[in-house]
C-alpha positions as CSV (number, residue, x, y, z in Angstrom):
1,Q,20.9,-54.4,-95.6
2,V,18.0,-53.1,-98.1
3,Q,18.8,-53.7,-102.4
4,L,17.2,-51.0,-104.7
5,V,17.3,-52.2,-107.8
6,E,16.5,-50.3,-110.8
7,S,14.8,-51.6,-114.3
8,G,13.3,-50.1,-117.2
9,G,15.9,-48.6,-119.0
10,G,16.7,-48.6,-122.8
11,L,17.2,-46.2,-125.7
12,V,14.4,-44.7,-127.3
13,Q,14.3,-42.5,-130.1
14,P,13.5,-37.7,-128.9
15,G,9.3,-37.8,-127.8
16,G,9.5,-41.5,-126.5
17,S,8.8,-42.5,-123.8
18,L,10.1,-45.0,-121.0
19,R,8.9,-46.0,-117.1
20,L,11.5,-46.5,-114.6
21,S,11.1,-48.6,-111.2
22,C,13.2,-49.4,-108.5
23,A,12.7,-52.7,-106.3
24,A,13.6,-52.4,-102.9
25,S,14.4,-55.9,-100.2
26,G,16.4,-57.1,-97.9
27,S,16.4,-55.9,-93.8
28,F,14.9,-52.7,-93.4
29,F,11.6,-51.5,-91.0
30,S,11.1,-48.4,-92.8
31,I,11.7,-46.3,-96.2
32,N,10.9,-42.6,-96.0
33,D,11.8,-40.7,-99.2
34,M,13.8,-41.9,-102.4
35,G,13.6,-40.3,-105.4
36,W,15.9,-40.4,-108.9
37,Y,18.6,-39.0,-109.4
38,R,20.6,-38.8,-113.5
39,Q,24.2,-39.2,-113.9
40,A,25.6,-38.4,-117.4
41,P,29.2,-39.0,-118.8
42,G,31.3,-35.5,-117.5
43,K,28.8,-34.2,-115.1
44,Q,27.6,-34.5,-111.9
45,R,24.9,-36.8,-110.3
46,E,22.2,-34.5,-110.1
47,L,18.0,-34.8,-108.3
48,V,15.7,-35.4,-111.2
49,A,12.2,-35.9,-108.6
50,S,11.5,-37.6,-105.8
51,I,9.0,-38.3,-103.6
52,T,8.4,-38.4,-99.5
53,G,6.3,-40.5,-97.4
54,G,3.1,-39.7,-97.5
55,G,3.1,-39.2,-101.0
56,S,4.9,-35.5,-101.5
57,T,6.8,-35.1,-104.8
58,N,10.4,-32.3,-106.1
59,Y,11.3,-32.2,-109.2
60,E,14.0,-30.6,-110.7
61,D,13.0,-28.0,-113.8
62,S,13.8,-29.7,-117.4
63,V,11.7,-32.7,-116.0
64,K,9.2,-30.9,-115.0
65,G,5.7,-31.5,-116.9
66,R,6.6,-34.9,-118.3
67,F,8.8,-36.9,-116.2
68,T,6.5,-38.5,-113.1
69,I,7.1,-39.7,-110.1
70,S,5.1,-42.4,-107.8
71,R,5.9,-44.8,-105.3
72,D,3.9,-48.3,-104.4
73,N,4.5,-48.8,-100.2
74,A,3.3,-52.0,-100.8
75,K,5.1,-53.7,-103.2
76,N,8.7,-50.9,-102.0
77,T,7.9,-49.9,-105.4
78,A,9.0,-46.0,-107.1
79,Y,8.2,-45.1,-110.3
80,L,9.8,-42.8,-112.6
81,Q,7.7,-42.3,-115.6
82,M,9.3,-40.3,-118.5
83,N,7.4,-39.0,-121.4
84,S,8.4,-36.5,-124.2
85,L,12.2,-38.0,-124.0
86,K,14.6,-35.6,-125.2
87,P,18.7,-36.5,-125.9
88,E,19.9,-34.1,-123.4
89,D,17.8,-36.8,-121.0
90,T,20.3,-40.1,-122.0
91,A,22.0,-40.8,-118.4
92,K,22.0,-43.8,-116.2
93,Y,19.3,-43.3,-113.5
94,Y,20.1,-44.6,-110.3
95,C,17.4,-45.0,-107.7
96,N,17.9,-43.6,-103.5
97,A,16.1,-43.8,-101.1
98,K,16.3,-43.1,-97.6
99,V,16.3,-46.7,-94.9
100,R,15.3,-46.1,-91.4
101,R,17.4,-49.8,-90.0
102,W,15.8,-51.5,-87.3
103,G,17.7,-50.1,-84.8
104,G,16.6,-46.5,-85.0
105,S,19.5,-44.8,-87.2
106,E,18.7,-43.9,-91.2
107,Y,21.3,-44.4,-93.9
108,I,21.0,-43.9,-97.6
109,A,20.1,-46.2,-100.3
110,W,21.1,-46.6,-103.5
111,G,20.9,-48.6,-105.9
112,Q,22.5,-49.6,-109.8
113,G,22.0,-47.5,-112.1
114,T,19.8,-48.2,-115.7
115,Q,20.6,-46.1,-118.6
116,V,18.6,-44.4,-120.5
117,T,20.2,-43.5,-124.3
118,V,17.6,-41.4,-125.7
119,S,19.1,-40.2,-129.4
120,S,17.1,-41.6,-133.1
């Protein structure tokens, strides 16, 4: 029904920056909340940042002041600007969205993930 495709990951040095994008495509009525999650080897997937359809944001404590989530509803795209990256930010980052079907029901969609590695 919907495809979420993340991009923008890569290898950066500590203190560097990356901008992740999550583009939604396919058949759906609307997308409400969107979020970015990350999962490092041996750890559970955790919510990094979220944004509502109206633009209200929420951040995990460790990324506050460094990461910024935003969205462009006209493009059905969410972004995660990551600054002052630290080695502990290394993880696979996943886009998440709450999708409303044409029939009215909702479901959670996930992207395939994009790897972010912070290392000197």
